[in-house]
C-alpha positions as CSV (number, residue, x, y, z in Angstrom):
1,M,125.6,59.9,117.1
2,G,123.8,58.6,114.0
3,S,120.4,59.6,113.0
4,S,117.3,57.6,113.9
5,E,116.0,56.8,110.4
6,G,114.1,53.6,111.1
7,V,110.9,54.8,112.7
8,G,108.5,57.5,111.6
9,T,110.5,58.6,108.6
10,S,109.0,59.8,105.3
11,S,110.4,59.3,101.8
12,K,107.5,61.1,100.0
13,Q,108.3,64.4,98.4
14,Y,106.3,67.3,99.9
15,G,106.2,70.7,98.3
16,I,107.5,72.1,95.0
17,T,111.1,71.0,95.5
18,K,113.0,68.1,96.8
19,P,113.8,68.1,100.6
20,I,117.1,69.7,101.7
21,S,117.7,66.8,104.1
22,M,116.0,63.4,104.8
23,A,118.0,63.0,108.0
24,G,116.1,61.9,111.1
25,P,116.8,63.0,114.7
26,T,119.8,62.0,116.8
27,V,119.4,61.1,120.5
28,Y,120.4,64.6,121.3
29,D,117.7,66.1,119.0
30,L,115.1,63.9,120.8
31,Q,116.3,65.1,124.2
32,R,116.2,68.8,123.1
33,T,112.7,68.2,121.7
34,L,111.5,66.9,125.1
35,E,113.1,69.9,126.8
36,L,111.3,72.3,124.3
37,E,107.9,70.6,124.8
38,K,108.4,70.8,128.6
39,F,109.2,74.5,128.3
40,L,106.1,75.2,126.2
41,A,103.9,73.4,128.7
42,V,105.4,75.2,131.6
43,S,104.9,78.5,129.7
44,G,101.1,77.8,129.6
45,L,100.7,77.4,125.9
46,Y,98.3,74.4,126.2
47,E,94.7,74.8,127.4
48,N,93.3,72.4,129.9
49,N,90.4,70.0,129.4
50,E,87.9,72.4,131.1
51,E,88.8,75.2,128.8
52,A,88.6,73.0,125.8
53,A,85.2,71.7,126.8
54,K,84.0,75.3,127.3
55,R,85.1,76.2,123.7
56,E,83.2,73.2,122.4
57,E,80.1,74.3,124.3
58,V,80.4,77.9,122.9
59,L,80.7,76.6,119.4
60,Y,77.6,74.4,119.8
61,R,75.5,77.2,121.2
62,L,76.7,79.6,118.5
63,G,75.7,77.0,115.9
64,Q,72.2,76.7,117.4
65,I,71.8,80.5,117.3
66,V,72.6,80.8,113.6
67,K,70.3,77.9,112.7
68,H,67.4,79.6,114.5
69,W,68.4,82.9,112.8
70,V,68.3,81.4,109.3
71,K,65.0,79.6,109.9
72,Q,63.5,82.9,111.2
73,L,64.7,84.7,108.1
74,T,63.4,82.0,105.8
75,R,59.9,82.3,107.3
76,L,60.0,86.2,107.1
77,K,61.1,86.0,103.4
78,G,57.9,84.0,102.6
79,Y,59.4,80.6,101.8
80,T,57.3,77.4,102.3
81,D,57.0,75.5,105.6
82,Q,59.2,72.8,104.1
83,M,61.9,75.3,103.2
84,V,61.7,76.7,106.8
85,E,62.2,73.2,108.2
86,D,65.1,72.4,105.9
87,A,66.8,75.9,106.3
88,N,70.2,75.6,107.9
89,A,73.4,77.4,108.6
90,I,76.6,75.9,110.0
91,I,79.6,77.1,112.1
92,M,83.1,76.2,111.0
93,T,86.4,77.2,112.6
94,F,89.6,78.3,111.0
95,G,92.9,79.8,112.1
96,S,94.8,78.4,115.1
97,Y,91.8,76.4,116.4
98,R,91.4,74.5,113.1
99,L,95.2,74.0,112.9
100,G,95.2,72.7,116.5
101,V,97.7,75.2,117.9
102,H,95.4,77.5,119.9
103,G,96.2,78.3,123.5
104,P,94.4,79.5,126.6
105,G,92.5,82.8,126.0
106,A,93.1,82.7,122.2
107,D,90.4,84.2,119.9
108,L,88.1,81.6,118.3
109,D,88.0,82.2,114.6
110,T,84.7,81.1,113.2
111,I,82.7,81.4,110.0
112,C,78.9,81.0,109.5
113,I,78.0,79.5,106.2
114,G,74.4,80.2,105.1
115,P,72.2,79.8,102.1
116,S,72.1,82.0,99.0
117,Y,69.1,84.1,100.1
118,V,70.6,85.2,103.4
119,N,73.0,88.1,102.7
120,R,75.8,89.6,104.6
121,E,74.9,93.3,104.5
122,E,71.4,93.3,106.0
123,D,70.8,89.8,107.4
124,F,74.2,89.2,109.0
125,F,75.2,92.7,110.1
126,Y,71.8,93.8,111.2
127,T,69.4,91.0,112.0
128,L,72.0,88.6,113.6
129,H,73.8,91.5,115.1
130,D,70.6,92.5,117.0
131,I,70.0,89.0,118.1
132,L,73.5,88.8,119.6
133,A,73.3,92.3,121.1
134,N,70.2,91.2,123.2
135,M,71.9,88.1,124.6
136,E,73.3,88.2,128.1
137,E,76.2,85.9,127.2
138,V,77.4,88.4,124.5
139,S,79.6,91.4,125.3
140,E,81.9,93.8,123.5
141,L,80.0,93.3,120.2
142,Q,81.8,95.1,117.4
143,P,80.7,94.8,113.7
144,I,83.3,95.6,111.1
145,P,81.4,95.4,107.8
146,D,84.0,97.4,105.8
147,A,87.0,95.3,106.7
148,H,89.0,93.4,103.9
149,V,87.3,90.3,105.4
150,P,84.0,91.6,107.0
151,V,83.7,90.4,110.6
152,M,81.8,90.7,113.8
153,K,83.9,90.6,117.0
154,F,82.4,89.8,120.4
155,K,82.8,87.8,123.5
156,F,80.5,84.9,124.1
157,D,80.5,83.7,127.7
158,G,84.0,85.2,128.1
159,I,85.5,83.7,125.0
160,S,86.6,86.1,122.2
161,I,84.9,85.3,118.9
162,D,85.7,86.5,115.4
163,L,82.7,85.6,113.3
164,L,82.7,85.8,109.4
165,Y,79.8,85.1,107.1
166,A,79.7,83.4,103.7
167,S,76.5,83.0,101.6
168,I,77.0,80.1,99.2
169,S,75.0,79.4,96.0
170,R,72.8,76.7,97.6
171,L,69.3,76.9,99.0
172,I,70.1,74.3,101.7
173,V,73.4,74.1,103.5
174,P,74.1,70.5,104.5
175,E,75.6,69.6,107.9
176,D,78.4,67.6,106.3
177,L,79.4,70.4,103.9
178,V,82.8,69.7,102.3
179,I,84.6,73.0,102.5
180,S,87.4,72.0,100.0
181,D,84.8,71.6,97.2
182,I,85.7,74.1,94.6
183,T,82.1,74.5,93.5
184,L,81.4,76.4,96.7
185,L,83.1,79.3,95.0
186,H,80.7,79.5,92.1
187,N,78.7,82.7,91.9
188,V,80.0,84.3,95.1
189,D,81.8,87.6,95.6
190,E,85.4,88.1,96.6
191,P,84.7,88.8,100.3
192,T,83.0,85.5,100.5
193,V,85.9,83.8,98.8
194,R,88.3,85.3,101.3
195,S,86.0,84.3,104.2
196,L,85.8,80.6,103.0
197,N,89.5,80.4,102.3
198,G,90.3,80.6,106.0
199,C,89.1,77.1,106.4
200,R,90.3,75.9,103.0
201,V,93.9,77.1,103.6
202,A,94.1,75.5,107.1
203,D,93.0,72.2,105.7
204,Q,95.4,72.4,102.8
205,I,98.3,73.1,105.2
206,L,97.6,70.1,107.3
207,K,97.5,67.9,104.1
208,L,100.8,69.3,102.8
209,V,103.1,68.7,105.9
210,P,104.8,65.3,106.5
211,N,104.0,65.1,110.2
212,V,101.1,67.1,111.6
213,E,102.1,66.7,115.3
214,H,105.7,67.9,114.6
215,F,104.2,70.8,112.6
216,R,101.9,71.8,115.4
217,T,104.6,71.8,118.1
218,T,106.9,73.8,116.0
219,L,104.3,76.3,115.0
220,R,103.1,76.7,118.6
221,C,106.8,77.3,119.6
222,L,107.4,79.9,116.9
223,K,104.1,81.8,117.5
224,F,105.2,82.2,121.1
225,W,108.6,83.3,120.0
226,A,107.2,85.9,117.5
227,K,104.9,87.3,120.3
228,R,107.8,87.6,122.7
229,R,110.0,89.2,120.1
230,G,107.3,91.8,119.0
231,I,106.8,90.6,115.4
232,Y,103.4,88.8,115.7
233,S,101.0,91.3,114.1
234,N,99.8,91.0,110.6
235,V,97.9,94.2,110.8
236,T,101.0,96.3,111.5
237,G,103.1,94.6,108.8
238,F,104.6,91.6,110.6
239,L,103.7,87.9,110.8
240,G,100.2,86.7,111.6
241,G,99.1,83.2,112.4
242,V,98.6,82.1,108.8
243,N,101.9,83.6,107.7
244,L,103.8,81.7,110.4
245,A,101.9,78.5,109.7
246,L,102.9,78.6,106.0
247,L,106.6,79.4,106.8
248,V,106.7,76.5,109.3
249,A,105.0,74.2,106.9
250,R,107.6,74.9,104.2
251,V,110.4,74.0,106.6
252,C,108.6,70.8,107.5
253,Q,108.6,70.0,103.8
254,L,112.3,70.7,103.4
255,Y,113.1,68.5,106.5
256,P,110.4,65.8,106.4
257,N,111.9,63.6,109.1
258,A,113.0,66.3,111.5
259,V,111.6,66.6,115.0
260,P,110.4,69.9,116.5
261,S,113.8,70.9,118.0
262,M,115.4,70.4,114.6
263,L,112.6,72.2,112.8
264,V,112.8,75.3,115.0
265,S,116.5,75.5,114.4
266,R,116.1,74.9,110.6
267,F,113.4,77.6,110.5
268,F,115.8,80.3,111.5
269,R,118.6,78.8,109.3
270,V,116.4,78.8,106.2
271,Y,114.8,82.2,106.6
272,T,118.0,84.1,107.6
273,Q,119.3,83.0,104.1
274,W,116.0,83.2,102.2
275,R,116.3,85.7,99.3
276,W,113.2,87.7,99.5
277,P,111.1,88.4,97.5
278,T,111.4,84.8,96.3
279,P,108.0,83.4,97.3
280,V,107.4,80.8,99.9
281,M,104.9,78.2,98.4
282,L,103.7,74.8,99.7
283,C,102.4,73.7,96.3
284,P,102.2,75.0,92.7
285,I,99.8,77.9,92.2
286,E,96.5,76.6,90.8
287,E,94.8,78.4,88.0
288,N,91.0,77.9,87.6
289,Q,88.3,79.0,85.3
290,L,86.3,80.7,88.0
291,G,87.9,84.0,87.2
292,F,89.2,85.1,90.6
293,S,92.5,86.9,90.6
294,F,95.4,85.1,92.2
295,W,99.0,85.9,93.0
296,H,100.8,86.3,89.6
297,P,103.5,89.1,89.5
298,R,103.9,88.7,85.7
299,K,100.3,89.6,85.1
300,N,99.5,91.7,88.1
301,P,101.9,94.7,88.6
302,R,100.8,95.2,92.2
303,D,102.1,91.7,93.1
304,R,105.6,92.7,92.0
305,S,105.9,95.2,94.8
306,H,105.4,92.5,97.5
307,L,108.5,92.3,99.6
308,M,107.9,89.0,101.5
309,P,105.5,86.8,99.4
310,I,104.1,83.9,101.5
311,I,101.5,82.2,99.2
312,T,98.4,80.4,100.4
313,P,97.9,76.9,99.0
314,A,94.1,77.0,98.3
315,Y,92.6,78.5,95.2
316,P,92.7,81.4,94.6
317,C,96.3,81.5,95.8
318,M,97.1,84.8,97.4
319,N,100.0,86.5,99.2
320,S,99.1,86.3,102.9
321,S,101.9,88.8,103.8
322,Y,101.1,91.8,101.5
323,N,101.2,94.0,104.6
324,V,105.0,93.7,105.0
325,S,106.9,96.9,104.4
326,T,110.6,97.6,104.0
327,S,110.9,98.6,107.7
328,T,109.0,95.6,109.1
329,L,110.9,93.2,106.9
330,R,114.1,94.7,108.3
331,V,112.9,94.1,111.8
332,M,111.9,90.5,111.1
333,M,115.2,89.7,109.5
334,E,117.0,91.0,112.6
335,Q,114.8,88.7,114.7
336,F,115.5,85.7,112.4
337,Q,119.2,86.4,112.9
338,F,118.7,86.5,116.7
339,G,116.8,83.2,116.7
340,N,119.4,81.6,114.5
341,K,122.2,82.6,116.9
342,I,120.3,81.3,120.0
343,C,119.4,78.0,118.3
344,G,123.1,77.6,117.3
345,D,124.0,78.0,120.9
346,V,121.4,75.5,122.0
347,E,122.7,72.9,119.6
348,L,126.2,73.4,121.0
349,N,124.9,73.2,124.5
350,K,125.9,76.8,125.1
351,G,122.4,78.0,125.6
352,C,118.9,77.0,126.6
353,W,115.4,77.4,125.1
354,E,114.5,80.1,127.6
355,D,117.1,82.4,125.8
356,L,115.1,82.1,122.6
357,F,112.0,83.6,124.2
358,E,113.6,86.5,125.9
359,P,111.2,89.5,125.5
360,Y,112.2,92.1,123.0
361,S,113.2,95.4,124.7
362,F,111.4,97.7,122.3
363,F,111.8,100.8,124.5
364,E,115.6,100.3,124.8
365,S,116.1,99.6,121.1
366,Y,115.6,103.2,119.7
367,T,116.5,106.7,120.7
368,N,113.4,108.3,119.1
369,Y,109.8,107.3,119.0
370,L,106.4,108.5,117.7
371,Q,103.8,108.3,120.4
372,V,100.2,107.9,119.0
373,D,97.7,108.8,121.7
374,V,94.1,107.6,121.2
375,V,91.3,109.1,123.3
376,A,87.5,108.4,123.4
377,A,84.6,109.2,125.6
378,D,84.2,105.7,127.0
379,V,85.6,102.2,126.9
380,D,83.2,101.0,124.2
381,D,84.1,103.9,121.9
382,L,87.8,103.5,122.6
383,R,87.6,99.8,121.6
384,N,86.3,100.7,118.2
385,W,88.5,103.8,117.8
386,K,91.8,102.2,118.8
387,G,91.0,99.2,116.6
388,W,90.8,101.6,113.6
389,V,93.9,103.6,114.5
390,G,95.9,100.5,115.1
391,S,95.0,99.1,111.7
392,R,96.2,102.4,110.1
393,L,99.7,102.3,111.7
394,R,100.9,100.3,108.8
395,Q,99.9,103.2,106.5
396,L,101.9,105.6,108.6
397,T,105.0,103.4,108.2
398,L,104.4,103.2,104.4
399,M,103.9,107.0,104.2
400,I,107.1,107.8,106.1
401,E,109.1,105.3,103.9
402,R,107.6,106.9,100.8
403,D,108.3,110.5,101.7
404,T,111.9,109.8,103.0
405,F,112.8,107.3,100.2
406,G,113.3,104.6,102.8
407,K,116.0,106.6,104.6
408,L,114.0,107.0,107.8
409,Q,113.0,103.6,109.1
410,C,110.1,102.8,111.3
411,H,109.3,100.0,113.7
412,P,105.5,100.0,114.6
413,Y,105.0,98.2,117.8
414,H,101.8,96.2,118.0
415,H,101.3,96.5,121.7
416,E,98.8,99.1,123.1
417,Y,99.4,100.8,126.4
418,M,96.8,102.4,128.6
419,D,97.3,105.2,131.1
420,T,94.8,104.3,133.8
421,S,95.4,107.5,135.7
422,R,93.5,109.5,133.0
423,Q,89.9,110.2,133.5
424,S,89.1,109.7,129.8
425,A,89.4,106.4,128.0
426,H,92.9,106.3,126.5
427,C,95.5,104.1,125.0
428,A,98.8,104.7,123.2
429,F,100.8,103.1,120.4
430,F,104.5,103.6,119.7
431,V,106.7,103.6,116.6
432,G,110.4,103.4,116.8
433,L,112.4,105.7,114.5
434,Q,116.0,105.4,113.2
435,R,118.0,106.6,110.2
436,K,118.8,103.8,107.8
437,K,122.1,102.2,108.7
438,G,124.9,102.9,106.4
439,E,123.2,105.9,104.9
440,V,125.6,108.7,104.0
441,V,124.5,111.9,105.7
442,Q,124.8,115.0,103.6
443,E,125.1,118.5,104.8
444,G,121.7,120.0,105.5
445,Q,119.8,116.8,104.6
446,Q,116.3,116.9,106.1
447,F,113.5,114.5,106.8
448,D,110.4,116.7,106.8
449,I,107.4,114.5,107.8
450,R,105.1,117.2,108.9
451,G,103.0,116.7,105.8
452,T,103.2,113.0,106.3
453,I,101.7,113.2,109.7
454,D,99.1,115.6,108.4
455,E,98.1,113.1,105.7
456,F,98.0,110.3,108.3
457,L,95.7,112.2,110.7
458,H,93.3,113.2,107.9
459,A,93.1,109.5,106.8
460,V,92.5,108.3,110.3
461,N,89.8,110.9,111.0
462,M,87.9,109.7,108.0
463,Y,86.7,106.8,110.2
464,M,83.1,105.9,109.2
465,F,81.9,105.7,112.8
466,W,83.9,108.8,114.0
467,K,82.4,110.7,117.0
468,P,83.4,114.2,118.3
469,E,85.0,112.7,121.4
470,M,87.3,110.5,119.4
471,E,90.7,112.1,119.2
472,I,94.2,111.2,118.1
473,F,97.5,112.9,118.8
474,V,100.9,112.2,117.3
475,S,104.0,113.3,119.3
476,H,107.7,112.8,119.3
477,V,109.3,111.3,122.5
478,R,112.9,110.3,123.2
479,R,113.7,107.1,125.0
480,R,114.1,108.8,128.4
481,Q,110.7,110.5,128.0
482,I,108.7,107.3,127.5
483,P,105.8,107.4,129.9
484,C,106.0,105.2,132.9
485,Y,102.7,103.4,132.3
486,V,104.2,101.4,129.4
487,F,106.5,99.5,131.7
488,P,105.3,96.3,133.4
489,D,105.9,97.5,136.9
490,G,104.7,101.1,136.2
491,Y,108.1,102.6,136.6
492,K,111.4,103.0,134.8
493,R,114.9,102.6,136.1
494,L,115.4,105.6,138.2
495,R,118.3,108.0,137.7
496,S,119.6,110.4,140.3
497,S,117.3,113.3,140.9
498,R,118.6,116.8,141.4
499,P,117.1,120.2,141.8
500,T,116.5,122.0,138.5
501,S,119.2,124.7,139.2
502,T,121.7,122.0,140.0
503,R,120.8,120.1,136.9
504,E,121.5,123.1,134.8
505,N,124.9,123.7,136.2
506,H,125.9,120.1,136.7
507,K,124.0,118.0,134.1
508,S,124.3,114.3,134.7
509,F,123.8,111.8,132.0
510,P,123.3,108.1,131.7
511,K,126.1,106.0,130.5
512,N,127.3,106.7,127.0
513,E,125.6,110.1,126.9
514,V,127.6,113.3,126.8
515,S,126.9,117.0,126.9
516,G,128.6,120.3,126.7
517,T,130.0,122.5,124.0
518,D,133.4,120.9,124.3
519,N,132.1,117.6,123.2
520,V,130.4,118.4,119.9
521,E,132.3,115.7,118.0
522,R,131.5,113.1,120.6
523,I,127.8,114.0,120.4
524,R,127.9,113.8,116.7
525,K,129.4,110.3,116.8
526,R,126.9,109.2,119.4
527,K,124.0,110.4,117.3
528,N,125.4,108.6,114.3
529,N,125.7,105.4,116.3
530,D,122.2,105.7,117.6
531,G,121.0,106.1,114.0
532,L,118.8,109.0,114.9
533,G,119.3,112.1,117.1
534,V,116.8,114.7,117.9
535,R,117.4,118.4,118.4
536,E,114.8,120.3,120.4
537,D,113.7,123.9,119.8
538,A,114.7,126.5,122.3
539,T,111.1,127.3,123.2
540,L,108.1,125.0,123.5
541,K,105.9,125.1,120.4
542,K,102.1,125.2,120.4
543,Q,100.2,122.3,119.0
544,C,96.7,121.6,117.7
545,S,95.4,118.7,115.7
546,T,93.6,119.4,112.4
547,L,90.6,117.4,111.5
548,P,88.9,116.8,108.2
549,E,86.5,119.5,107.0
550,G,83.4,119.7,109.0
551,R,85.0,118.5,112.3
552,G,86.4,120.8,114.9
553,A,90.0,120.8,116.0
554,S,90.4,118.1,118.6
555,S,91.5,119.1,122.1
556,S,94.6,117.7,123.6
557,V,95.1,115.1,126.2
558,S,94.7,116.5,129.7
559,D,97.1,116.3,132.7
560,S,99.0,119.4,131.6
561,Q,101.7,121.1,133.5
562,Q,103.7,124.3,132.8
563,L,107.4,124.0,132.2
564,S,109.7,126.4,133.9
565,S,112.2,128.4,131.9
566,S,115.0,126.2,133.3
567,E,113.1,123.0,132.1
568,Q,112.7,124.6,128.7
569,E,116.4,125.3,128.6
570,L,117.0,121.6,129.4
571,G,114.8,120.7,126.5
572,R,117.5,122.1,124.1
573,T,120.2,119.7,125.4
574,E,120.6,116.1,126.3
575,S,118.8,116.6,129.6
576,P,118.3,114.0,132.3
577,E,115.0,112.2,132.4
578,P,112.0,114.4,133.3
579,A,110.2,113.9,136.5
580,S,106.8,113.7,134.9
581,N,105.4,110.8,132.8
582,S,105.3,112.9,129.7
583,S,107.7,115.2,128.0
584,G,105.9,118.2,129.6
585,F,102.8,120.1,128.6
586,A,102.1,123.6,127.6
587,S,99.0,125.7,127.0
588,V,97.9,125.9,123.4
589,T,95.3,127.8,121.5
590,S,93.0,126.1,119.0
591,D,91.5,127.5,115.9
592,S,88.6,128.7,118.0
593,G,90.9,130.5,120.4
594,S,90.3,128.3,123.4
595,S,93.2,127.3,125.6
596,E,94.1,123.6,125.4
597,D,96.7,121.4,126.9
598,I,99.0,119.3,124.8
599,G,102.5,117.7,124.9
600,A,105.3,120.1,124.2
601,D,107.0,117.5,122.0
602,S,104.0,117.0,119.8
603,M,105.3,116.5,116.3
604,A,104.6,118.5,113.3
605,G,107.8,117.6,111.5
606,C,111.1,115.8,111.5
607,A,114.3,117.0,109.8
608,E,117.7,115.4,109.8
609,D,120.6,117.6,110.6
610,N,124.1,117.3,109.3
611,T,125.1,115.0,112.1
612,G,122.5,112.4,111.0
613,G,120.1,113.6,113.7
614,V,116.5,114.4,113.2
615,D,114.9,117.7,114.1
616,M,111.2,117.6,115.2
617,M,109.8,120.9,113.9
618,N,106.5,122.6,114.9
619,N,104.9,125.6,113.3
620,N,102.5,126.6,116.1
621,G,101.7,122.9,116.0
622,R,99.5,123.2,112.8
623,F,99.9,120.7,110.1
624,E,99.7,122.8,107.0
625,S,99.0,121.5,103.5
626,S,102.0,120.2,101.7
627,T,103.2,120.5,98.2
628,Y,103.8,117.3,96.2
629,E,105.6,116.8,93.0
630,N,105.5,113.6,91.0
631,V,108.5,112.7,89.0
632,S,108.8,110.1,86.3
633,G,108.6,106.5,87.5
634,T,111.9,104.7,88.1
635,L,112.6,101.1,88.3
636,V,113.3,100.0,91.8
637,K,114.7,96.6,92.7
638,N,113.6,95.2,96.0
639,R,116.1,92.7,97.3
640,L,117.3,91.6,100.7
641,T,120.3,89.4,101.1
642,S,121.5,87.6,104.1
643,S,124.2,88.9,106.3
644,E,126.4,86.1,105.3
645,G,126.0,87.2,101.7
646,V,125.9,83.7,100.3
647,F,123.9,80.5,100.9
648,Q,125.1,77.3,102.3
649,H,125.5,75.3,99.1
650,E,122.9,72.6,99.9
651,L,120.3,75.2,101.0
652,Q,121.1,77.5,98.1
653,V,120.3,74.8,95.5
654,Q,116.9,74.1,97.0
655,L,115.8,77.6,97.8
656,Q,116.7,79.0,94.4
657,Q,114.2,76.6,92.8
658,N,111.4,78.7,94.3
659,A,112.3,81.8,92.3
660,M,109.5,82.0,89.8
661,L,106.4,84.0,88.7
662,G,107.8,87.5,88.1
663,M,111.2,86.9,89.7
664,V,114.1,87.9,87.5
665,L,117.8,87.3,87.6
666,D,120.1,90.3,87.6
667,S,123.7,90.4,86.4
668,T,125.0,89.2,89.8
669,G,122.8,86.1,89.7
670,N,120.5,87.4,92.5
671,V,116.8,86.9,92.3
672,H,114.6,89.9,92.8
673,S,111.3,91.4,91.7
674,E,110.9,94.4,89.6
675,V,108.8,97.2,91.0
676,V,107.7,100.3,89.2
677,Q,107.3,103.1,91.7
678,E,106.7,106.8,91.4
679,P,108.8,108.4,94.1
680,V,107.2,111.5,95.7
681,I,109.4,114.5,96.5
682,R,108.0,116.5,99.4
683,H,109.2,120.0,99.4
684,A,110.4,121.7,102.6
685,L,107.5,123.7,104.0
686,M,107.5,127.5,104.3
687,F,106.2,129.0,107.5
688,N,106.6,132.7,108.5
689,N,109.0,133.2,105.7
690,H,111.4,130.6,107.1
691,R,112.4,127.6,105.1
692,F,112.8,124.3,107.0
């Protein structure tokens, strides 16, 4: 069937290279697009008219509040009556709402733009904060002044709001302010530039795509896909809304006449073959005389370390995906491969769109996990505390990558899970662990991350608004020990239950699991296939968290229970799933000598045995100070290649033209960036005259 080239086609060049294909859709492509749009509608991705009207009403009321706030401040600061009358502030939106791809229940990203004499530190985060705090419509008010982009989060009449503030160099803010005007960036600080650029980037994206409606449908589809596949979280090192919008916009430029079903398929085809860290850019990087730094790896050494550069199109052009790590890039590339395969099946009529959005089975994908429990005195404190801890999970991933030289890979999962059976306010995050695939395991090789966890805990407990009731625990759990509350129905697939004595004599294992001294080789092979095996200690170790100086040792999570000697014995082997939700709890003694309850598998360290497994090691649970040794910097080349190893010729010619700004060509003809790193060697720790 030939392409439909006659109607709605574009011959204009968009982007920094020529399109890969100018072909329009076939009849089958149009049919698949209708099926995709129907699926998105049935999945509830579009808000109804009532919800849309409520958002508009909230925006209007918020606009009236900030106008009154600025007039009040103008009068208090002693300005004339005429200035008070002319004083103004406006509310603008950015993010998914400005792009036109928001759905029901989505956060409303907003920015308040005010005059030069109304500042962020006092006027916004104190005066306006107090005004909002006293309003009945406002709930869950959370100021975050020290964020990379300072923000106030709250709910207004049930709608979640992220409110930024920008003070521009004008005494009067006009209602018809042109946000794209470069003069708005004169004499403002960098947080203000970052705040304003949310709107400026969204507007530029819509200007740089051939067909806005096709772009919106495709982006809405891929945002839903990324959420279902567990890779929609900029804060943990995956893709956020802006990242996905830029990736989709670039595919729209490369296939200007394609319809959404084609664009979704081409999205996966392009990015499974993209040679990161070649940057994704919608337009040339603009240099300006305003003096703000912009993404330029030749001039800025830090930019050379970025693994997945996705560059914003508005000045100053920045990498929107600087959070991406080696581990999270690996996970995303695996999901791109998954999407590419499904779309190939759909095009061959061997699959359907529902297959693309199959939820990712995180708790079936790894054998070993880190469980990060977050506890606070009440719901309000937990909201602030878990937000801080969740934002630090990316640092934990980077620390583990650094201290194991990338040999221990992490998958931080952005979902949070709450155990409603606990009396205290609680939630938990999980991080999947596995040994790097293809890594040669040497005799006695160890991954000792006790010091890494210690460093992470100290960093987290430096939270500016920390309270004594705010606690965090990091523990190791195996797949079969994952607590039941993380599953949608509150329970896991049950296995046959036997008395403890029976289980000791006749251990039963799920499919593909073996035990017994006669099967050592089979166990070793299974561990290697899983990527990471865990060997338990013969006895349960005590655990207590260490806090920064001046803060007491935090107590453990409650709901403890004593393990019998037979259960402890099972802990040394590949035992069946425990009956309790946790891996078992034992009594511990804190620095003050009080008895506390904590998970028996709480992690102090992790060491890989000669089978490729990983030992989780405790030393009475205490994270002792570690010894670091810096060695001379070495040149590390960060490069990922596609599983196919080569590009399709047509795609290769176009994508290679993006290699620029710090990208260099090696002897094999591959594009990569040069990164100067100083690897850190962490010595094995000495406890009780034993070397781990």
